[in-house]
C-alpha atoms as a printed R data frame, in Angstrom:
    type eleno elety resid chain resno       x       y       z
1   ATOM     1    CA   MET     A     1  21.545  12.049   8.341
2   ATOM     2    CA   ARG     A     2  19.756  14.822   9.674
3   ATOM     3    CA   ARG     A     3  16.515  16.299   7.775
4   ATOM     4    CA   GLU     A     4  18.745  19.684   7.155
5   ATOM     5    CA   GLU     A     5  21.257  17.496   5.456
6   ATOM     6    CA   MET     A     6  18.798  15.116   3.483
7   ATOM     7    CA   LYS     A     7  18.146  16.803   0.137
8   ATOM     8    CA   ILE     A     8  15.064  15.253  -1.485
9   ATOM     9    CA   GLY     A     9  14.015  15.065  -5.256
10  ATOM    10    CA   PHE     A    10  10.841  14.315  -6.704
11  ATOM    11    CA   ILE     A    11   9.921  12.569  -9.939
12  ATOM    12    CA   GLY     A    12   6.387  13.071 -11.042
13  ATOM    13    CA   GLY     A    13   4.576  16.415 -10.164
14  ATOM    14    CA   GLY     A    14   0.957  15.503  -9.846
15  ATOM    15    CA   ARG     A    15  -0.965  15.838  -6.645
16  ATOM    16    CA   VAL     A    16   0.599  13.389  -4.810
17  ATOM    17    CA   GLY     A    17   4.246  14.663  -5.265
18  ATOM    18    CA   ARG     A    18   3.186  18.189  -4.699
19  ATOM    19    CA   SER     A    19   1.375  17.479  -1.614
20  ATOM    20    CA   PHE     A    20   4.126  15.395   0.306
21  ATOM    21    CA   GLY     A    21   6.683  17.739  -0.941
22  ATOM    22    CA   LYS     A    22   5.144  20.658   0.410
23  ATOM    23    CA   TYR     A    23   4.383  18.873   3.652
24  ATOM    24    CA   LEU     A    24   8.310  17.668   3.711
25  ATOM    25    CA   VAL     A    25   9.189  21.208   3.478
26  ATOM    26    CA   ASN     A    26   6.763  22.343   6.061
27  ATOM    27    CA   LYS     A    27   8.637  20.044   8.413
28  ATOM    28    CA   GLY     A    28  12.114  21.584   7.584
29  ATOM    29    CA   PHE     A    29  13.416  18.979   5.102
30  ATOM    30    CA   GLU     A    30  15.218  20.311   1.886
31  ATOM    31    CA   VAL     A    31  13.248  19.577  -1.641
32  ATOM    32    CA   THR     A    32  15.607  19.972  -4.397
33  ATOM    33    CA   GLY     A    33  12.939  20.095  -6.622
34  ATOM    34    CA   TYR     A    34  10.876  18.101  -9.527
35  ATOM    35    CA   TYR     A    35  11.304  16.219 -12.652
36  ATOM    36    CA   SER     A    36   8.204  15.406 -14.665
37  ATOM    37    CA   ARG     A    37   7.234  14.368 -18.244
38  ATOM    38    CA   SER     A    38   5.754  17.702 -18.483
39  ATOM    39    CA   TYR     A    39   7.984  20.318 -17.834
40  ATOM    40    CA   THR     A    40   4.986  22.654 -17.264
41  ATOM    41    CA   SER     A    41   4.019  20.190 -14.117
42  ATOM    42    CA   ALA     A    42   7.476  20.181 -12.805
43  ATOM    43    CA   ILE     A    43   7.530  24.020 -12.733
44  ATOM    44    CA   THR     A    44   4.319  24.237 -10.946
45  ATOM    45    CA   ALA     A    45   5.175  21.632  -8.478
46  ATOM    46    CA   ALA     A    46   8.637  23.557  -7.859
47  ATOM    47    CA   SER     A    47   6.718  26.960  -7.549
48  ATOM    48    CA   TYR     A    48   4.247  25.219  -5.172
49  ATOM    49    CA   THR     A    49   7.045  23.981  -2.819
50  ATOM    50    CA   ASN     A    50   9.533  26.848  -3.294
51  ATOM    51    CA   SER     A    51  12.180  24.330  -5.245
52  ATOM    52    CA   THR     A    52  13.481  23.854  -8.510
53  ATOM    53    CA   ALA     A    53  11.902  22.178 -11.970
54  ATOM    54    CA   TYR     A    54  14.434  20.193 -13.707
55  ATOM    55    CA   ASP     A    55  13.979  19.398 -17.535
56  ATOM    56    CA   ILE     A    56  17.163  17.063 -17.318
57  ATOM    57    CA   LEU     A    57  16.803  13.930 -15.209
58  ATOM    58    CA   HIS     A    58  20.250  13.151 -14.310
59  ATOM    59    CA   GLU     A    59  20.623  16.717 -12.824
60  ATOM    60    CA   LEU     A    60  17.830  15.789 -10.204
61  ATOM    61    CA   ILE     A    61  19.664  12.455  -9.590
62  ATOM    62    CA   GLU     A    62  22.870  14.229  -9.048
63  ATOM    63    CA   ASP     A    63  21.111  16.720  -6.499
64  ATOM    64    CA   SER     A    64  19.495  14.302  -4.452
65  ATOM    65    CA   ASP     A    65  20.299  12.087  -1.571
66  ATOM    66    CA   ALA     A    66  16.636  10.557  -1.899
67  ATOM    67    CA   ILE     A    67  14.339  10.263  -4.523
68  ATOM    68    CA   PHE     A    68  10.470   9.994  -4.202
69  ATOM    69    CA   ILE     A    69   8.621   8.627  -7.406
70  ATOM    70    CA   THR     A    70   5.266  10.175  -7.437
71  ATOM    71    CA   THR     A    71   4.081   9.112 -10.985
72  ATOM    72    CA   PRO     A    72   1.268   6.866 -11.983
73  ATOM    73    CA   ASP     A    73   1.846   3.154 -11.095
74  ATOM    74    CA   ASP     A    74   2.399   1.924 -14.697
75  ATOM    75    CA   SER     A    75   5.190   4.425 -15.060
76  ATOM    76    CA   ILE     A    76   7.145   3.569 -12.116
77  ATOM    77    CA   LYS     A    77   9.416   0.926 -13.671
78  ATOM    78    CA   ILE     A    78   9.778   2.819 -16.917
79  ATOM    79    CA   VAL     A    79  11.296   5.710 -14.628
80  ATOM    80    CA   CYS     A    80  13.443   3.437 -12.744
81  ATOM    81    CA   ASN     A    81  15.039   2.020 -15.920
82  ATOM    82    CA   GLU     A    82  15.402   5.604 -17.140
83  ATOM    83    CA   MET     A    83  17.387   6.410 -13.820
84  ATOM    84    CA   VAL     A    84  19.437   3.302 -14.230
85  ATOM    85    CA   GLU     A    85  20.334   4.179 -17.896
86  ATOM    86    CA   SER     A    86  21.508   7.655 -17.048
87  ATOM    87    CA   GLY     A    87  24.384   5.964 -15.002
88  ATOM    88    CA   LYS     A    88  23.815   8.947 -12.425
89  ATOM    89    CA   LEU     A    89  22.600   6.761  -9.751
90  ATOM    90    CA   LYS     A    90  25.015   6.427  -6.647
91  ATOM    91    CA   LYS     A    91  25.829   4.375  -3.742
92  ATOM    92    CA   GLY     A    92  23.615   4.646  -0.888
93  ATOM    93    CA   GLN     A    93  21.201   6.602  -2.851
94  ATOM    94    CA   ILE     A    94  17.463   6.166  -1.425
95  ATOM    95    CA   LEU     A    95  14.595   5.462  -3.943
96  ATOM    96    CA   ILE     A    96  11.094   5.393  -2.697
97  ATOM    97    CA   HIS     A    97   8.103   5.017  -4.852
98  ATOM    98    CA   MET     A    98   4.542   6.077  -3.357
99  ATOM    99    CA   SER     A    99   2.203   3.450  -5.112
100 ATOM   100    CA   GLY     A   100   0.036   1.299  -2.721
101 ATOM   101    CA   ALA     A   101  -0.278  -1.378  -4.997
102 ATOM   102    CA   HIS     A   102   3.541  -2.228  -6.007
103 ATOM   103    CA   SER     A   103   6.453  -3.584  -3.933
104 ATOM   104    CA   SER     A   104   9.887  -1.980  -3.822
105 ATOM   105    CA   SER     A   105  10.889  -5.023  -6.096
106 ATOM   106    CA   ILE     A   106   9.589  -2.642  -8.865
107 ATOM   107    CA   LEU     A   107  12.577  -0.607  -8.536
108 ATOM   108    CA   GLN     A   108  15.147  -3.684  -8.436
109 ATOM   109    CA   THR     A   109  17.280  -2.530 -11.270
110 ATOM   110    CA   ALA     A   110  18.528   0.096  -9.386
111 ATOM   111    CA   THR     A   111  20.103  -1.724  -6.568
112 ATOM   112    CA   GLU     A   112  23.171  -2.779  -8.922
113 ATOM   113    CA   PHE     A   113  24.435   0.939  -8.357
114 ATOM   114    CA   GLY     A   114  23.999   0.395  -4.489
115 ATOM   115    CA   CYS     A   115  20.805   2.316  -4.176
116 ATOM   116    CA   HIS     A   116  18.643   1.332  -1.527
117 ATOM   117    CA   ILE     A   117  14.984   1.074  -2.268
118 ATOM   118    CA   TYR     A   118  11.414   1.228  -0.672
119 ATOM   119    CA   SER     A   119   7.716   1.597  -1.028
120 ATOM   120    CA   LEU     A   120   6.078   4.314   0.941
121 ATOM   121    CA   HIS     A   121   2.295   4.687   0.788
122 ATOM   122    CA   PRO     A   122   0.165   7.316   2.724
123 ATOM   123    CA   LEU     A   123  -3.140   5.830   3.632
124 ATOM   124    CA   GLN     A   124  -4.989   9.101   2.571
125 ATOM   125    CA   ALA     A   125  -6.842  10.416  -0.565
126 ATOM   126    CA   PHE     A   126  -5.225  13.230  -2.682
127 ATOM   127    CA   ALA     A   127  -8.391  14.569  -4.308
128 ATOM   128    CA   ASN     A   128  -7.309  18.468  -3.187
129 ATOM   129    CA   ILE     A   129  -3.665  19.335  -2.896
130 ATOM   130    CA   ASP     A   130  -3.809  21.871  -0.348
131 ATOM   131    CA   VAL     A   131  -6.469  19.858   1.923
132 ATOM   132    CA   ALA     A   132  -4.083  16.819   1.451
133 ATOM   133    CA   VAL     A   133  -0.965  18.605   2.861
134 ATOM   134    CA   GLU     A   134  -3.102  19.623   5.989
135 ATOM   135    CA   LYS     A   135  -4.373  16.038   6.578
136 ATOM   136    CA   LEU     A   136  -0.850  14.429   6.079
137 ATOM   137    CA   LYS     A   137   0.021  15.294   9.631
138 ATOM   138    CA   ASN     A   138  -2.514  13.038  10.728
139 ATOM   139    CA   THR     A   139  -1.566  10.315   8.130
140 ATOM   140    CA   VAL     A   140  -0.546   6.424   8.667
141 ATOM   141    CA   PHE     A   141   2.167   5.273   6.055
142 ATOM   142    CA   SER     A   142   2.734   1.931   5.071
143 ATOM   143    CA   LEU     A   143   6.732   1.046   4.434
144 ATOM   144    CA   GLU     A   144   8.279  -1.741   2.877
145 ATOM   145    CA   GLY     A   145  11.743  -2.609   1.505
146 ATOM   146    CA   ASP     A   146  15.547  -2.920   2.011
147 ATOM   147    CA   ASN     A   147  16.124  -3.724   5.570
148 ATOM   148    CA   ASP     A   148  19.555  -2.259   5.663
149 ATOM   149    CA   ASN     A   149  18.650   1.077   5.456
150 ATOM   150    CA   ILE     A   150  15.141   1.150   6.619
151 ATOM   151    CA   GLU     A   151  15.811   3.404   9.452
152 ATOM   152    CA   LYS     A   152  16.855   6.510   7.365
153 ATOM   153    CA   VAL     A   153  13.150   6.406   5.803
154 ATOM   154    CA   ILE     A   154  11.829   5.672   9.296
155 ATOM   155    CA   ASP     A   155  13.523   8.832  10.458
156 ATOM   156    CA   ILE     A   156  11.790  10.647   7.780
157 ATOM   157    CA   LEU     A   157   8.478   9.690   9.023
158 ATOM   158    CA   LYS     A   158   9.641  10.196  12.698
159 ATOM   159    CA   ALA     A   159  10.604  13.719  12.137
160 ATOM   160    CA   CYS     A   160   7.453  14.543  10.500
161 ATOM   161    CA   GLY     A   161   5.591  12.972  13.570
162 ATOM   162    CA   ASN     A   162   3.862  10.261  11.521
163 ATOM   163    CA   GLU     A   163   2.865   6.634  12.620
164 ATOM   164    CA   TYR     A   164   3.821   3.801  10.270
165 ATOM   165    CA   PHE     A   165   3.752   0.390   9.757
166 ATOM   166    CA   ILE     A   166   6.162  -2.021   7.929
167 ATOM   167    CA   ILE     A   167   4.667  -4.099   5.616
168 ATOM   168    CA   ASP     A   168   5.613  -7.596   3.589
169 ATOM   169    CA   GLY     A   169   6.229  -6.726  -0.178
170 ATOM   170    CA   GLU     A   170   4.215  -9.705  -1.021
171 ATOM   171    CA   ASN     A   171   1.196  -8.514   0.702
172 ATOM   172    CA   LYS     A   172   1.061  -5.161  -0.894
173 ATOM   173    CA   ALA     A   173  -1.712  -5.762  -3.686
174 ATOM   174    CA   LEU     A   174  -3.744  -7.259  -0.864
175 ATOM   175    CA   TYR     A   175  -3.019  -4.129   1.170
176 ATOM   176    CA   HIS     A   176  -3.819  -1.747  -1.650
177 ATOM   177    CA   GLY     A   177  -7.347  -3.821  -2.249
178 ATOM   178    CA   ALA     A   178  -8.049  -3.216   1.130
179 ATOM   179    CA   ALA     A   179  -7.666   0.462   0.864
180 ATOM   180    CA   CYS     A   180  -9.384   0.586  -2.408
181 ATOM   181    CA   VAL     A   181 -12.364  -0.626  -0.712
182 ATOM   182    CA   ALA     A   182 -12.341   1.579   2.298
183 ATOM   183    CA   SER     A   183 -11.750   4.505  -0.012
184 ATOM   184    CA   ASN     A   184 -12.856   3.953  -3.709
185 ATOM   185    CA   TYR     A   185 -15.853   1.393  -2.981
186 ATOM   186    CA   LEU     A   186 -17.117   3.723  -0.322
187 ATOM   187    CA   VAL     A   187 -17.599   6.580  -2.273
188 ATOM   188    CA   THR     A   188 -19.699   4.118  -4.587
189 ATOM   189    CA   LEU     A   189 -21.522   3.165  -1.709
190 ATOM   190    CA   MET     A   190 -22.637   6.332  -0.847
191 ATOM   191    CA   ASP     A   191 -23.226   7.286  -4.494
192 ATOM   192    CA   LEU     A   192 -26.010   4.309  -3.839
193 ATOM   193    CA   SER     A   193 -27.002   6.157  -0.943
194 ATOM   194    CA   LEU     A   194 -27.374   9.489  -2.441
195 ATOM   195    CA   LYS     A   195 -29.479   7.841  -5.293
196 ATOM   196    CA   MET     A   196 -31.895   6.382  -3.177
197 ATOM   197    CA   LEU     A   197 -32.337   9.815  -1.198
198 ATOM   198    CA   GLU     A   198 -33.070  11.493  -4.472
199 ATOM   199    CA   ALA     A   199 -35.684   9.065  -5.614
200 ATOM   200    CA   ALA     A   200 -37.150   9.615  -2.216
201 ATOM   201    CA   GLY     A   201 -37.686  13.135  -3.125
202 ATOM   202    CA   ILE     A   202 -34.637  14.329  -0.782
203 ATOM   203    CA   GLU     A   203 -31.964  16.663  -2.592
204 ATOM   204    CA   PRO     A   204 -28.836  14.274  -2.176
205 ATOM   205    CA   MET     A   205 -26.365  16.161  -0.540
206 ATOM   206    CA   TYR     A   206 -28.584  17.757   2.076
207 ATOM   207    CA   GLY     A   207 -29.788  14.384   2.707
208 ATOM   208    CA   PHE     A   208 -26.005  13.101   2.987
209 ATOM   209    CA   LYS     A   209 -25.232  16.165   5.344
210 ATOM   210    CA   ALA     A   210 -28.419  14.983   7.532
211 ATOM   211    CA   MET     A   211 -26.908  11.062   7.553
212 ATOM   212    CA   SER     A   212 -23.319  12.323   8.680
213 ATOM   213    CA   PRO     A   213 -23.921  11.555  12.301
214 ATOM   214    CA   LEU     A   214 -25.177   7.943  11.264
215 ATOM   215    CA   ILE     A   215 -21.927   7.702   8.978
216 ATOM   216    CA   TYR     A   216 -19.467   8.943  11.289
217 ATOM   217    CA   GLY     A   217 -21.364   6.729  14.218
218 ATOM   218    CA   SER     A   218 -20.987   3.543  12.391
219 ATOM   219    CA   LEU     A   219 -17.079   4.299  11.418
220 ATOM   220    CA   GLU     A   220 -16.550   5.014  15.385
221 ATOM   221    CA   ASN     A   221 -18.251   1.859  16.390
222 ATOM   222    CA   ILE     A   222 -16.372  -0.322  13.945
223 ATOM   223    CA   MET     A   223 -13.124   1.191  15.000
224 ATOM   224    CA   THR     A   224 -14.207   0.498  18.949
225 ATOM   225    CA   LEU     A   225 -16.396  -2.708  18.599
226 ATOM   226    CA   GLY     A   226 -15.116  -4.237  15.315
227 ATOM   227    CA   ALA     A   227 -17.444  -4.581  12.532
228 ATOM   228    CA   SER     A   228 -19.606  -7.731  13.829
229 ATOM   229    CA   ASP     A   229 -20.259  -5.923  16.632
230 ATOM   230    CA   ALA     A   230 -20.858  -2.495  15.021
231 ATOM   231    CA   LEU     A   231 -23.617  -4.112  12.696
232 ATOM   232    CA   THR     A   232 -27.170  -2.630  13.401
233 ATOM   233    CA   GLY     A   233 -30.375  -2.271  11.488
234 ATOM   234    CA   PRO     A   234 -32.832  -4.711   9.982
235 ATOM   235    CA   ILE     A   235 -30.540  -7.540   8.683
236 ATOM   236    CA   PRO     A   236 -29.435  -8.318  12.117
237 ATOM   237    CA   ARG     A   237 -32.914  -7.787  13.567
238 ATOM   238    CA   GLY     A   238 -34.076 -10.151  11.042
239 ATOM   239    CA   ASP     A   239 -36.652  -7.554  10.246
240 ATOM   240    CA   LEU     A   240 -37.804  -9.246   6.646
241 ATOM   241    CA   ASN     A   241 -40.543  -7.113   6.148
242 ATOM   242    CA   THR     A   242 -38.470  -3.509   6.246
243 ATOM   243    CA   ILE     A   243 -36.079  -5.361   3.558
244 ATOM   244    CA   GLU     A   244 -39.066  -6.480   1.440
245 ATOM   245    CA   ARG     A   245 -40.303  -2.804   1.560
246 ATOM   246    CA   HIS     A   246 -36.905  -1.603   0.593
247 ATOM   247    CA   LEU     A   247 -36.662  -3.696  -2.172
248 ATOM   248    CA   LYS     A   248 -40.312  -3.159  -3.616
249 ATOM   249    CA   ALA     A   249 -39.599   0.692  -3.609
250 ATOM   250    CA   MET     A   250 -36.270   0.114  -5.257
251 ATOM   251    CA   GLU     A   251 -38.073  -1.816  -7.913
252 ATOM   252    CA   ASP     A   252 -40.585   0.779  -8.574
253 ATOM   253    CA   LYS     A   253 -37.759   3.914  -8.679
254 ATOM   254    CA   LEU     A   254 -34.464   2.440  -8.923
255 ATOM   255    CA   PRO     A   255 -34.642  -1.084 -10.697
256 ATOM   256    CA   ASN     A   256 -30.945  -0.883 -11.866
257 ATOM   257    CA   GLU     A   257 -29.575  -0.362  -8.303
258 ATOM   258    CA   ILE     A   258 -31.548  -3.490  -6.916
259 ATOM   259    CA   SER     A   259 -28.319  -6.023  -7.671
260 ATOM   260    CA   LEU     A   260 -26.018  -3.936  -5.676
261 ATOM   261    CA   TYR     A   261 -28.403  -3.564  -2.892
262 ATOM   262    CA   LYS     A   262 -28.890  -7.351  -2.809
263 ATOM   263    CA   LYS     A   263 -25.305  -8.106  -2.969
264 ATOM   264    CA   LEU     A   264 -24.818  -5.830   0.254
265 ATOM   265    CA   GLY     A   265 -27.766  -7.476   1.747
266 ATOM   266    CA   ASP     A   266 -26.038 -11.091   0.907
267 ATOM   267    CA   GLU     A   267 -22.744 -10.126   2.388
268 ATOM   268    CA   THR     A   268 -24.435  -8.250   5.457
269 ATOM   269    CA   THR     A   269 -26.328 -11.365   6.450
270 ATOM   270    CA   LYS     A   270 -23.060 -13.320   6.306
271 ATOM   271    CA   LEU     A   271 -21.851 -10.806   9.039
272 ATOM   272    CA   ALA     A   272 -24.765 -10.695  10.942
273 ATOM   273    CA   SER     A   273 -24.841 -14.490  11.267
274 ATOM   274    CA   ARG     A   274 -21.168 -14.254  12.808
275 ATOM   275    CA   LYS     A   275 -22.702 -12.960  16.184
276 ATOM   276    CA   LYS     A   276 -25.834 -11.099  15.929
277 ATOM   277    CA   LEU     A   277 -28.353 -13.524  13.895
278 ATOM   278    CA   LYS     A   278 -28.207 -16.947  15.157
279 ATOM   279    CA   ASP     A   279 -32.173 -18.022  13.834
280 ATOM   280    CA   THR     A   280 -31.451 -20.099  11.123
281 ATOM   281    CA   ALA     A   281 -34.913 -19.933   9.560
282 ATOM   282    CA   LEU     A   282 -34.679 -15.939   9.616
283 ATOM   283    CA   ILE     A   283 -30.701 -16.627   7.643
284 ATOM   284    CA   THR     A   284 -32.648 -19.100   5.238
285 ATOM   285    CA   SER     A   285 -35.627 -16.452   4.420
286 ATOM   286    CA   LEU     A   286 -33.002 -13.630   4.013
287 ATOM   287    CA   ASN     A   287 -30.800 -15.647   1.899
288 ATOM   288    CA   LYS     A   288 -33.892 -16.449  -0.415
289 ATOM   289    CA   LEU     A   289 -34.762 -12.914  -0.468
290 ATOM   290    CA   TRP     A   290 -31.341 -11.858  -1.847
291 ATOM   291    CA   LYS     A   291 -31.719 -14.435  -4.858
292 ATOM   292    CA   GLU     A   292 -35.364 -13.777  -5.849
293 ATOM   293    CA   GLU     A   293 -35.272 -12.292  -9.172
294 ATOM   294    CA   ILE     A   294 -39.000 -10.800  -8.731
295 ATOM   295    CA   ILE     A   295 -39.904  -8.858  -5.778
């Protein structure tokens, strides 16, 4: 089925649904429209993609060859059951949810109608819709689901020019956990850095901008060298005095953040000991430092 022949509907008019719908429209696909718990949300999404706002679920089902479910994770199964109960699902129809955490099996009840079920997850944050639409062109997707018809989903990605990889459904939770570490927990890590800058008398966002080359350089080094070889700083050097000064300064000005700093230091010591830090005495001293209650 060519892109101009595939009619695509969305259930869920939030950031992911609106962004991906607009992206598909920009790539020449026909988005039939949106159905949402909130009709206002459906109208907003439909207006953004120049499509139709549906207030009756089965009408969207009847008008769509492929349906993307872009609701919150906890609503996916409920939505699928509602589609099944409508009795309007058709043989060969493609159902795709865009959750990173769930596999396609959450849509299993739809297979009794001969539907093909998939999970398609973009490795991207959707904090801002317009920015997300632009960034989707460079986004890599994970894909999982029914092998019998998976080429139709792959064809969508190829038509859009996106890279993808196929993952086993049993590994979706671990995969999504990795994405959370790389995205959500990175934000938490940066927040710790900003707090430390502020405690040092530096305006946080100015300091963050100043450190941007260091941040991006570290990410590039991980990409080219791998985590173990990319690691730099006082831990792989075994510079105990510097680390002790960090902890002393935090005890004075950021006592509530010391436990997180120590946990990161403990894990970084383990990483450093893989390749760069081989002095067992230094490793022992570092391990003792992370466990000390009083600095």
